[in-house]
VMD Tcl script that draws the C-alpha trace (Angstrom):
set ca {
  {-63.41 91.36 -81.16}
  {-61.45 93.05 -83.97}
  {-57.78 93.76 -83.39}
  {-56.20 97.18 -83.60}
  {-54.54 98.30 -86.81}
  {-51.93 101.09 -86.81}
  {-50.68 102.24 -83.43}
  {-52.92 104.89 -81.84}
  {-51.39 108.07 -80.46}
  {-47.75 107.26 -81.32}
  {-47.26 109.02 -84.64}
  {-44.34 111.24 -83.58}
  {-42.54 108.36 -81.84}
  {-42.93 106.13 -84.91}
  {-41.47 108.88 -87.11}
  {-38.51 109.25 -84.75}
  {-37.77 105.51 -84.74}
  {-38.24 105.33 -88.51}
  {-35.75 108.15 -89.03}
  {-33.19 106.36 -86.87}
  {-33.54 103.09 -88.78}
  {-33.05 104.96 -92.07}
  {-29.84 106.65 -90.88}
  {-27.43 104.19 -92.45}
  {-23.84 104.99 -93.41}
  {-21.89 107.77 -91.73}
  {-25.03 109.31 -90.20}
  {-25.97 106.13 -88.33}
  {-27.04 106.76 -84.74}
  {-28.43 104.91 -81.74}
  {-31.86 105.48 -80.17}
  {-33.15 104.13 -76.86}
  {-36.95 103.97 -76.60}
  {-38.06 103.96 -72.97}
  {-41.51 103.28 -71.55}
  {-43.28 101.41 -68.80}
  {-44.95 98.05 -69.16}
  {-47.74 98.06 -71.73}
  {-47.00 101.53 -73.14}
  {-46.57 100.17 -76.66}
  {-42.81 99.99 -77.17}
  {-42.95 96.78 -79.18}
  {-45.87 98.08 -81.24}
  {-43.94 101.25 -82.10}
  {-40.86 99.24 -83.11}
  {-42.89 96.89 -85.27}
  {-44.76 99.70 -87.02}
  {-41.48 101.54 -87.73}
  {-39.88 98.33 -88.96}
  {-42.71 97.71 -91.43}
  {-42.39 101.28 -92.66}
  {-38.66 101.14 -93.41}
  {-38.84 97.61 -94.84}
  {-41.37 98.96 -97.29}
  {-38.70 101.47 -98.35}
  {-36.12 98.74 -98.97}
  {-34.15 98.92 -95.72}
  {-33.12 95.67 -94.06}
  {-33.84 95.49 -90.30}
  {-32.34 92.67 -88.23}
  {-33.18 91.74 -84.64}
  {-30.35 91.25 -82.19}
  {-31.22 88.76 -79.42}
  {-28.62 88.30 -76.74}
  {-30.60 87.49 -73.58}
  {-32.01 84.06 -74.39}
  {-28.91 82.13 -75.50}
  {-27.03 79.31 -73.83}
  {-23.78 81.23 -73.25}
  {-23.01 82.83 -69.89}
  {-24.04 86.48 -69.49}
  {-21.58 89.06 -70.72}
  {-19.60 89.47 -73.91}
  {-20.04 85.79 -74.79}
  {-23.84 86.09 -74.84}
  {-23.52 89.24 -76.94}
  {-21.25 87.36 -79.37}
  {-23.91 84.66 -79.76}
  {-26.45 87.30 -80.75}
  {-24.08 88.90 -83.24}
  {-23.30 85.50 -84.72}
  {-27.02 84.93 -85.39}
  {-27.22 88.32 -87.09}
  {-24.20 87.60 -89.30}
  {-25.72 84.31 -90.49}
  {-28.58 86.31 -92.08}
  {-26.20 88.59 -94.03}
  {-25.29 86.43 -97.02}
  {-22.37 87.52 -99.18}
  {-18.97 86.04 -100.04}
  {-17.42 87.41 -96.85}
  {-19.97 85.90 -94.47}
  {-17.91 82.78 -93.60}
  {-14.87 84.90 -92.84}
  {-16.81 87.14 -90.46}
  {-18.43 84.31 -88.53}
  {-15.10 82.51 -88.37}
  {-13.40 85.61 -86.96}
  {-15.99 85.87 -84.17}
  {-15.60 82.18 -83.34}
  {-11.80 82.28 -83.25}
  {-11.78 85.38 -81.07}
  {-14.11 83.75 -78.54}
  {-11.91 80.67 -78.33}
  {-8.65 82.61 -77.94}
  {-10.00 85.13 -75.42}
  {-12.28 83.06 -73.21}
  {-10.87 84.57 -70.00}
  {-12.08 87.67 -68.19}
  {-9.45 89.92 -69.75}
  {-10.40 88.90 -73.30}
  {-13.81 90.66 -73.33}
  {-12.37 93.88 -74.79}
  {-10.77 92.01 -77.67}
  {-14.02 90.17 -78.35}
  {-16.06 93.41 -78.30}
  {-13.58 95.03 -80.67}
  {-13.92 92.12 -83.09}
  {-17.74 92.30 -82.90}
  {-17.70 95.99 -83.80}
  {-15.40 95.40 -86.76}
  {-17.32 92.51 -88.29}
  {-20.67 94.30 -87.91}
  {-19.28 97.41 -89.59}
  {-17.76 95.35 -92.40}
  {-21.05 93.54 -93.01}
  {-22.95 96.87 -93.12}
  {-20.55 98.23 -95.77}
  {-21.35 95.37 -98.14}
  {-25.05 95.01 -97.30}
  {-26.52 97.94 -95.30}
  {-28.83 96.99 -92.44}
  {-30.16 98.31 -89.13}
  {-30.29 96.54 -85.76}
  {-33.29 96.42 -83.42}
  {-33.10 95.22 -79.80}
  {-36.28 94.92 -77.72}
  {-36.77 94.21 -74.00}
  {-33.34 95.34 -72.94}
  {-34.48 95.23 -69.30}
  {-34.60 91.43 -69.63}
  {-30.87 91.30 -70.39}
  {-28.66 90.16 -67.55}
  {-26.67 93.04 -66.19}
  {-23.29 91.73 -67.53}
  {-24.71 91.37 -71.04}
  {-26.25 94.86 -70.96}
  {-22.96 96.28 -69.69}
  {-21.07 94.60 -72.54}
  {-23.52 96.03 -75.09}
  {-23.14 99.48 -73.56}
  {-19.36 99.23 -73.79}
  {-19.66 98.11 -77.43}
  {-21.76 101.18 -78.27}
  {-19.49 103.60 -76.45}
  {-16.03 102.33 -77.45}
  {-16.35 99.84 -80.33}
  {-19.48 101.08 -82.06}
  {-20.02 99.46 -85.50}
  {-19.63 102.06 -88.23}
  {-22.71 102.61 -90.39}
  {-25.05 100.40 -88.31}
  {-28.05 102.28 -86.83}
  {-29.50 100.73 -83.70}
  {-32.83 101.12 -81.93}
  {-33.16 99.71 -78.44}
  {-36.36 99.55 -76.37}
  {-36.96 98.78 -72.71}
  {-38.34 99.93 -69.41}
  {-36.77 102.77 -67.43}
  {-33.71 101.84 -65.42}
  {-34.30 101.05 -61.75}
  {-31.83 101.80 -58.96}
  {-29.18 99.14 -58.99}
  {-29.77 98.20 -62.64}
  {-26.27 99.08 -63.81}
  {-26.55 97.43 -67.23}
  {-29.60 99.40 -68.43}
  {-28.08 102.58 -67.00}
  {-24.99 102.09 -69.19}
  {-27.21 101.60 -72.25}
  {-28.94 104.87 -71.41}
  {-25.59 106.66 -71.33}
  {-24.38 105.05 -74.56}
  {-27.44 105.94 -76.67}
  {-27.31 109.05 -78.85}
  {-30.96 109.83 -78.21}
  {-33.37 108.90 -75.42}
  {-37.05 108.82 -76.41}
  {-39.69 108.33 -73.72}
  {-43.20 107.13 -74.50}
  {-45.71 109.41 -72.72}
  {-49.16 108.22 -71.60}
  {-51.91 108.39 -74.18}
  {-54.04 111.49 -74.23}
  {-57.78 111.16 -73.41}
  {-58.68 111.58 -77.08}
  {-56.23 108.80 -77.99}
  {-57.73 106.54 -75.33}
  {-61.17 107.05 -76.82}
  {-59.82 106.33 -80.32}
  {-58.17 103.15 -79.03}
  {-61.45 101.99 -77.45}
  {-63.40 102.69 -80.63}
  {-60.83 100.89 -82.76}
  {-60.74 97.89 -80.46}
  {-64.52 97.51 -80.33}
  {-65.01 98.38 -83.98}
  {-68.10 100.52 -83.23}
  {-68.89 103.94 -81.77}
  {-69.02 103.99 -77.99}
  {-70.85 106.01 -75.38}
  {-68.63 108.66 -73.72}
  {-69.60 107.21 -70.32}
  {-67.87 103.94 -71.24}
  {-64.58 105.70 -71.94}
  {-64.91 107.72 -68.74}
  {-65.49 104.55 -66.72}
  {-62.43 102.85 -68.22}
  {-60.24 105.89 -67.51}
  {-61.40 106.10 -63.89}
  {-60.97 102.37 -63.34}
  {-57.36 102.51 -64.55}
  {-56.33 105.60 -62.62}
  {-52.65 106.36 -63.32}
  {-52.59 103.57 -65.93}
  {-55.33 105.19 -68.03}
  {-52.74 106.22 -70.64}
  {-51.27 102.72 -70.93}
  {-52.56 101.07 -74.14}
  {-52.19 97.48 -72.95}
  {-54.06 98.25 -69.73}
  {-56.95 99.77 -71.71}
  {-57.07 96.74 -73.99}
  {-56.89 94.40 -70.99}
  {-59.97 96.01 -69.43}
  {-61.86 95.88 -72.72}
  {-60.97 92.21 -73.25}
  {-62.07 91.34 -69.73}
  {-65.38 93.15 -70.24}
  {-65.95 91.39 -73.55}
  {-65.30 87.97 -72.00}
  {-67.93 88.58 -69.33}
  {-70.47 90.08 -71.74}
  {-70.47 93.54 -70.15}
  {-71.15 95.36 -73.45}
  {-74.53 96.31 -74.87}
  {-75.17 98.09 -78.17}
  {-77.93 100.70 -78.14}
  {-78.69 102.95 -81.10}
  {-75.42 101.97 -82.75}
  {-73.27 102.84 -79.69}
  {-71.59 100.40 -77.32}
  {-72.66 100.91 -73.70}
  {-71.53 99.49 -70.38}
  {-73.87 97.17 -68.47}
  {-71.84 96.91 -65.26}
  {-70.97 99.56 -62.64}
  {-67.61 101.25 -62.84}
  {-66.39 99.39 -59.75}
  {-66.74 96.08 -61.62}
  {-64.23 96.97 -64.34}
  {-61.07 94.95 -63.93}
  {-57.86 94.01 -65.64}
  {-57.21 90.54 -66.92}
  {-57.08 87.72 -64.40}
  {-54.29 85.98 -66.32}
  {-51.59 85.93 -63.66}
  {-48.62 86.13 -66.05}
  {-50.03 89.05 -68.02}
  {-51.23 90.83 -64.87}
  {-47.85 90.48 -63.18}
  {-45.94 91.77 -66.20}
  {-48.27 94.75 -66.53}
  {-48.53 95.86 -62.90}
  {-45.33 94.73 -61.15}
  {-42.50 96.81 -62.65}
  {-39.76 95.20 -60.55}
  {-40.60 91.71 -61.76}
  {-43.40 89.18 -61.37}
  {-44.35 88.44 -57.73}
  {-44.20 85.00 -56.23}
  {-47.24 82.90 -55.48}
  {-47.26 83.91 -51.81}
  {-46.95 87.61 -52.62}
  {-49.75 87.43 -55.17}
  {-51.97 85.59 -52.69}
  {-51.31 88.25 -50.07}
  {-52.10 91.02 -52.57}
  {-55.43 89.33 -53.36}
  {-56.22 89.19 -49.64}
  {-55.44 92.90 -49.25}
  {-57.73 93.71 -52.18}
  {-60.59 91.78 -50.62}
  {-60.09 93.43 -47.24}
  {-60.04 96.91 -48.72}
  {-63.24 96.17 -50.66}
  {-65.31 95.86 -47.48}
  {-63.95 98.64 -45.29}
  {-61.51 101.51 -45.20}
  {-58.23 100.48 -43.60}
  {-55.61 102.87 -42.29}
  {-52.14 102.18 -41.02}
  {-53.28 103.23 -37.55}
  {-55.79 100.36 -37.57}
  {-52.99 97.88 -38.15}
  {-50.64 99.49 -35.65}
  {-53.33 99.12 -32.97}
  {-53.19 95.35 -33.34}
  {-51.18 93.35 -30.86}
  {-47.55 94.50 -31.18}
  {-45.31 91.78 -32.55}
  {-48.26 89.56 -33.39}
  {-48.25 87.49 -36.56}
  {-51.19 89.37 -38.05}
  {-49.54 92.77 -37.65}
  {-46.10 91.63 -38.80}
  {-47.49 89.69 -41.74}
  {-49.60 92.58 -43.02}
  {-47.36 95.57 -42.45}
  {-43.87 94.14 -42.95}
  {-44.25 91.31 -45.44}
  {-47.29 92.40 -47.47}
  {-48.05 96.11 -47.42}
  {-44.51 97.47 -47.50}
  {-43.52 95.72 -50.77}
  {-46.81 96.73 -52.41}
  {-46.28 100.36 -51.43}
  {-42.69 100.22 -52.66}
  {-43.86 98.94 -56.05}
  {-46.47 101.71 -56.33}
  {-49.37 99.25 -56.26}
  {-50.70 100.57 -52.95}
  {-50.89 104.23 -51.94}
  {-51.06 105.81 -48.48}
  {-52.56 109.31 -48.34}
  {-52.03 112.02 -45.75}
  {-54.67 110.43 -43.50}
  {-52.70 107.16 -43.67}
  {-55.54 105.59 -45.66}
  {-54.49 102.55 -47.71}
  {-55.84 102.17 -51.25}
  {-54.94 100.61 -54.57}
  {-53.54 103.07 -57.09}
  {-55.36 101.26 -59.92}
  {-58.96 100.26 -59.02}
  {-59.10 97.84 -61.97}
  {-56.10 95.98 -60.53}
  {-57.85 95.65 -57.17}
  {-60.93 94.24 -58.92}
  {-58.76 91.72 -60.79}
  {-57.01 90.63 -57.58}
  {-60.37 90.15 -55.87}
  {-61.26 87.64 -58.58}
  {-58.18 85.53 -57.78}
  {-58.35 82.79 -55.14}
  {-56.73 83.41 -51.76}
  {-56.24 81.32 -48.64}
  {-56.60 84.32 -46.28}
  {-59.89 84.95 -44.47}
  {-61.34 88.44 -44.78}
  {-63.55 88.54 -41.71}
  {-60.83 87.81 -39.16}
  {-58.83 90.98 -39.82}
  {-61.92 93.21 -39.57}
  {-62.91 91.52 -36.32}
  {-59.43 92.17 -34.88}
  {-59.57 95.83 -35.91}
  {-62.97 96.20 -34.26}
  {-61.95 94.54 -31.02}
  {-58.77 96.61 -30.83}
  {-61.02 99.62 -30.13}
  {-64.01 98.11 -28.34}
  {-61.84 96.33 -25.80}
  {-60.35 99.66 -24.74}
  {-63.23 102.12 -25.20}
  {-66.41 100.07 -25.14}
  {-68.83 99.40 -27.98}
  {-70.85 102.62 -28.02}
  {-67.87 104.91 -27.42}
  {-65.84 103.18 -30.13}
  {-68.70 103.37 -32.64}
  {-69.44 107.02 -31.92}
  {-65.82 108.08 -31.89}
  {-64.81 106.08 -34.97}
  {-67.90 105.74 -37.23}
  {-65.97 104.01 -40.01}
  {-65.73 101.07 -37.62}
  {-69.24 100.15 -38.82}
  {-67.88 98.85 -42.12}
  {-65.41 96.65 -40.24}
  {-68.24 95.26 -38.13}
  {-70.27 94.47 -41.24}
  {-67.27 92.76 -42.87}
  {-66.48 90.77 -39.71}
  {-69.81 88.92 -39.94}
  {-70.22 86.12 -37.40}
  {-66.73 86.75 -36.02}
  {-68.35 89.36 -33.73}
  {-71.15 88.85 -31.23}
  {-74.49 90.38 -32.25}
  {-74.87 92.40 -29.04}
  {-71.45 94.02 -29.46}
  {-71.93 94.55 -33.18}
  {-75.36 96.21 -32.83}
  {-74.11 98.67 -30.22}
  {-71.19 99.68 -32.43}
  {-73.35 99.93 -35.57}
  {-76.08 102.07 -34.02}
  {-73.62 104.46 -32.40}
  {-71.72 104.81 -35.67}
  {-74.90 105.28 -37.73}
  {-76.21 108.08 -35.50}
  {-72.85 109.82 -35.53}
  {-72.52 109.57 -39.32}
  {-76.10 110.61 -40.12}
  {-75.08 114.18 -41.02}
  {-71.45 113.80 -42.10}
  {-71.56 110.59 -44.17}
  {-75.17 109.55 -44.72}
  {-74.37 106.70 -47.13}
  {-72.16 104.99 -44.54}
  {-74.83 105.66 -41.94}
  {-77.41 103.88 -44.12}
  {-75.05 100.91 -44.44}
  {-74.61 100.82 -40.67}
  {-78.37 100.87 -40.07}
  {-78.82 98.09 -42.61}
  {-76.15 95.96 -40.92}
  {-77.75 96.54 -37.53}
  {-81.18 95.51 -38.82}
  {-79.74 92.27 -40.16}
  {-78.51 91.44 -36.66}
  {-81.48 92.71 -34.65}
  {-84.32 90.20 -34.15}
  {-87.72 91.42 -35.37}
  {-89.21 91.40 -31.87}
  {-86.44 93.52 -30.33}
  {-87.69 96.77 -28.80}
  {-85.08 98.78 -30.72}
  {-86.09 97.46 -34.15}
  {-89.01 99.88 -34.83}
  {-86.89 102.87 -33.87}
  {-83.98 101.77 -36.01}
  {-86.34 101.24 -38.94}
  {-87.75 104.74 -38.50}
  {-84.31 106.38 -38.26}
  {-83.05 104.57 -41.35}
  {-86.20 105.38 -43.34}
  {-85.99 109.08 -42.47}
  {-82.34 109.16 -43.51}
  {-83.05 107.47 -46.85}
  {-86.03 109.73 -47.48}
  {-84.01 112.85 -46.71}
  {-81.31 111.93 -49.24}
  {-83.56 110.30 -51.89}
  {-81.85 106.96 -51.30}
  {-84.40 104.71 -53.01}
  {-82.32 101.48 -52.91}
  {-81.64 102.03 -49.21}
  {-85.32 102.58 -48.46}
  {-86.28 99.56 -50.55}
  {-83.87 97.39 -48.54}
  {-85.95 98.10 -45.43}
  {-88.74 95.87 -46.77}
  {-87.50 92.58 -45.33}
  {-86.85 93.78 -41.74}
  {-90.03 95.90 -41.88}
  {-92.30 93.00 -42.83}
  {-90.57 90.77 -40.29}
  {-91.17 93.39 -37.61}
  {-94.82 93.77 -38.59}
  {-95.29 90.02 -38.50}
  {-93.58 89.66 -35.11}
  {-96.74 90.30 -32.99}
  {-98.53 87.55 -34.93}
  {-95.76 85.02 -34.35}
  {-95.91 82.50 -31.53}
  {-93.58 84.08 -29.02}
  {-93.55 85.18 -25.41}
  {-95.11 88.64 -25.43}
  {-93.85 89.34 -21.92}
  {-90.27 88.45 -22.69}
  {-87.93 91.33 -21.70}
  {-86.58 93.20 -24.69}
  {-89.45 92.21 -27.01}
  {-91.81 94.63 -28.68}
  {-95.39 94.73 -27.39}
  {-98.23 93.00 -29.19}
  {-99.11 96.29 -30.91}
  {-95.90 97.96 -32.13}
  {-95.36 101.66 -32.79}
  {-98.14 102.11 -35.32}
  {-97.33 105.66 -36.45}
  {-93.62 104.94 -36.78}
  {-94.03 101.73 -38.70}
  {-96.71 103.22 -40.93}
  {-94.28 106.00 -41.81}
  {-91.58 103.43 -42.61}
  {-94.03 101.46 -44.73}
  {-94.95 104.60 -46.63}
  {-91.30 105.38 -47.33}
  {-90.79 101.80 -48.51}
  {-93.87 102.07 -50.75}
  {-92.55 105.23 -52.42}
  {-89.18 103.56 -52.99}
  {-90.91 100.46 -54.37}
  {-92.84 102.55 -56.87}
  {-89.71 104.45 -57.84}
  {-87.86 101.19 -58.46}
  {-90.91 99.62 -60.18}
  {-91.37 97.07 -57.41}
  {-94.65 96.03 -55.79}
  {-95.46 94.38 -52.44}
  {-94.95 90.62 -52.45}
  {-98.70 90.01 -52.11}
  {-99.62 91.89 -55.29}
  {-101.85 94.96 -55.59}
  {-104.96 93.75 -53.79}
  {-105.33 94.27 -50.08}
  {-107.69 91.28 -50.03}
  {-104.97 88.85 -51.18}
  {-103.70 86.97 -48.13}
  {-100.01 86.16 -48.22}
  {-99.58 85.38 -44.54}
  {-99.37 87.37 -41.32}
  {-96.68 89.69 -42.69}
  {-98.92 90.88 -45.53}
  {-101.94 91.29 -43.25}
  {-99.88 93.37 -40.84}
  {-98.39 95.43 -43.66}
  {-101.82 96.25 -45.11}
  {-103.18 97.00 -41.66}
  {-100.38 99.39 -40.75}
  {-99.88 100.86 -44.22}
  {-102.98 100.59 -46.43}
  {-101.25 102.88 -48.89}
  {-99.15 99.91 -50.03}
  {-102.08 98.22 -51.68}
  {-103.48 101.55 -52.80}
  {-100.29 102.54 -54.57}
  {-100.17 99.11 -56.18}
  {-103.66 99.51 -57.60}
  {-102.76 103.01 -58.78}
  {-99.82 101.91 -60.90}
  {-101.11 98.49 -61.92}
  {-103.12 99.61 -64.97}
  {-100.05 101.41 -66.32}
  {-97.95 98.25 -66.59}
  {-95.66 98.88 -63.61}
  {-96.62 95.65 -61.89}
  {-98.94 92.65 -61.97}
  {-102.68 93.35 -61.78}
  {-104.79 90.88 -59.84}
  {-107.45 89.50 -62.23}
  {-111.07 90.07 -61.25}
  {-113.47 87.14 -60.99}
  {-115.75 86.65 -64.02}
  {-119.35 87.90 -63.96}
  {-122.07 85.26 -64.08}
  {-124.39 85.33 -67.05}
  {-122.30 87.85 -68.92}
  {-124.19 90.74 -67.31}
  {-122.39 93.88 -66.29}
  {-122.04 94.19 -62.56}
  {-121.83 97.30 -60.48}
  {-118.57 99.02 -61.41}
  {-118.04 100.41 -57.95}
  {-118.59 97.00 -56.41}
  {-116.26 95.30 -58.89}
  {-113.35 97.56 -58.05}
  {-110.85 96.31 -55.44}
  {-110.97 97.89 -52.02}
  {-107.53 99.35 -52.61}
  {-108.78 101.29 -55.61}
  {-111.50 102.86 -53.54}
  {-108.90 103.80 -50.98}
  {-106.78 105.45 -53.67}
  {-109.78 107.35 -55.03}
  {-110.51 108.58 -51.53}
  {-106.91 109.73 -51.08}
  {-106.66 111.17 -54.61}
  {-110.10 112.64 -55.53}
  {-108.77 114.19 -58.74}
  {-108.25 110.65 -60.12}
  {-111.77 109.43 -59.17}
  {-113.22 107.46 -62.08}
  {-109.87 106.59 -63.61}
  {-109.70 103.22 -61.80}
  {-112.91 101.60 -63.04}
  {-112.84 97.95 -64.16}
  {-111.47 97.35 -67.62}
  {-114.86 96.30 -68.98}
  {-116.77 99.46 -68.06}
  {-117.12 102.82 -69.73}
  {-115.40 104.74 -66.97}
  {-112.04 103.28 -67.82}
  {-112.41 104.30 -71.45}
  {-113.30 107.91 -70.71}
  {-109.87 108.86 -69.27}
  {-108.23 107.19 -72.25}
  {-110.39 109.16 -74.64}
  {-109.62 112.39 -72.81}
  {-105.91 111.63 -72.99}
  {-106.14 110.74 -76.66}
  {-108.07 113.96 -77.34}
  {-105.49 116.00 -75.50}
  {-102.67 114.32 -77.48}
  {-104.54 114.91 -80.73}
  {-104.93 118.58 -79.90}
  {-101.24 118.91 -79.14}
  {-100.45 117.12 -82.41}
  {-102.56 119.60 -84.38}
  {-100.80 122.49 -82.65}
  {-97.42 121.07 -83.57}
  {-98.45 120.50 -87.17}
  {-99.83 124.04 -87.41}
  {-96.63 125.41 -85.95}
  {-94.59 123.66 -88.66}
  {-96.77 124.87 -91.54}
  {-94.90 127.03 -94.02}
  {-95.73 130.78 -94.01}
  {-98.42 131.77 -96.45}
  {-99.85 128.26 -96.85}
}
mol new
graphics top color blue
foreach p $ca { graphics top sphere $p radius 0.5 }
foreach p [lrange $ca 0 end-1] q [lrange $ca 1 end] { graphics top cylinder $p $q radius 0.2 }
display resetview
């Protein structure tokens, strides 16, 4: 993947930093560049440095937070000493010697002012003989005593004729050192988030090719409030490229994964630096954050759900006090007016879900479910709190099937009008728990099919295939027909035929065919026989779409002697059924060797040829 060239969307900031670095002599000033993690502070400094170096200005980097001296004026003196060693003239030994002697004579606490005064003098003297500018990055990494000493140097003992540019994150409460640097700077420049047009330009530059607008929109939505952060955008693009989520169509890069799959990098160090402004979290905190992300993926969790857990219990105390509160304080989690918990950046949640965690997901959802069912009962809890269905589905085997089905069905029927998609999920979860021979299974299938049909939910209707075929095959299985709670030997024919028809329409829409092919005569077991018996349209629809390449066509047996057989007899029974149901298409389903199958093609070709002549006549020039 090609790397970015010049910084995108930071032209005015680069000009401001460049002007500061050029202000040598009496007009020298100090600029503090402030921005969050990943906003491009270092990139702006580097681009401005290259610009002024090209104009002949010398830019030196002052590093005073990675030395061996104790924090404070001594660490600052080490950084200045490194700077002075790069300024080579006949006075260089005298300057470095003065700094060394001052440190030795004033090593106590009261000698810091004398040392800072000496540092200001030697820097100003060096700039008079060989002008230069100073650049200090990552000031938030400085220990507070060192940052305070630098702030005092700028306010009281500022070097004459030495412009300085500092860059760092905004000061946090209690960060006294960075606050003093903010006060000491002549100008404070904040890096704003990138505009949408700049984000698109950054994506195009990173990928090196034009992109579909939908890709940029998906990246912006996945990043949420971090959409204007350049490093976050690049992190998502790099993660997508590593997993092969890009596809080029017609010269434009497209996205092959849903928006919910977009994530930041899973590199823990880079992820922590980008998303935890107060500092990288510990291993336990990161593990807990990954567990929260996985829990929120399966069901909506509100603070009330956690407060209903056993007061003083380890689960409640561990989640609310030790995990959620720090994440909310850092701005990683948000709590809306309905007390709903969510990640501020969806791409961060997706990245955390990819990290390993020792916490089980199902146990918390089971506890939340039982906290209501133990007090209200299964049906009352499901009807009064329909979102409990997602918790039941996430709990899995932690909950008994009888309790889970009662909650799921009550929630699904309550949600059918207000939140149909959650209702479909609840029906699907209930069908996975209900045995095929249960008396409630046909009714649940019918309710779910009607809901999917009403809202054109083709994937939801298609998912009914497995429980439908299992229910149709149940009367053929060896089981006790008189067992209480089991369906009779002949199930609800009209209801199941309606469900099968809905499934068939969804299968055609999704270009899927029944598992036994397109012929009703093909035997694939009792499930297929029951499906064809209760819904002959399945095989009929398969034969209808087979010749058009939407599914496999069952080959016909060869004719003995090479003679042409009766076309009507050669056709599958399903084709005859389709012709009966659709008389306008009679004759279009003849075997491929006969004349009747060529006549519709010829009529279509003639119709296309006529339209082509009309188009060509319409484009003819006037007067020709």
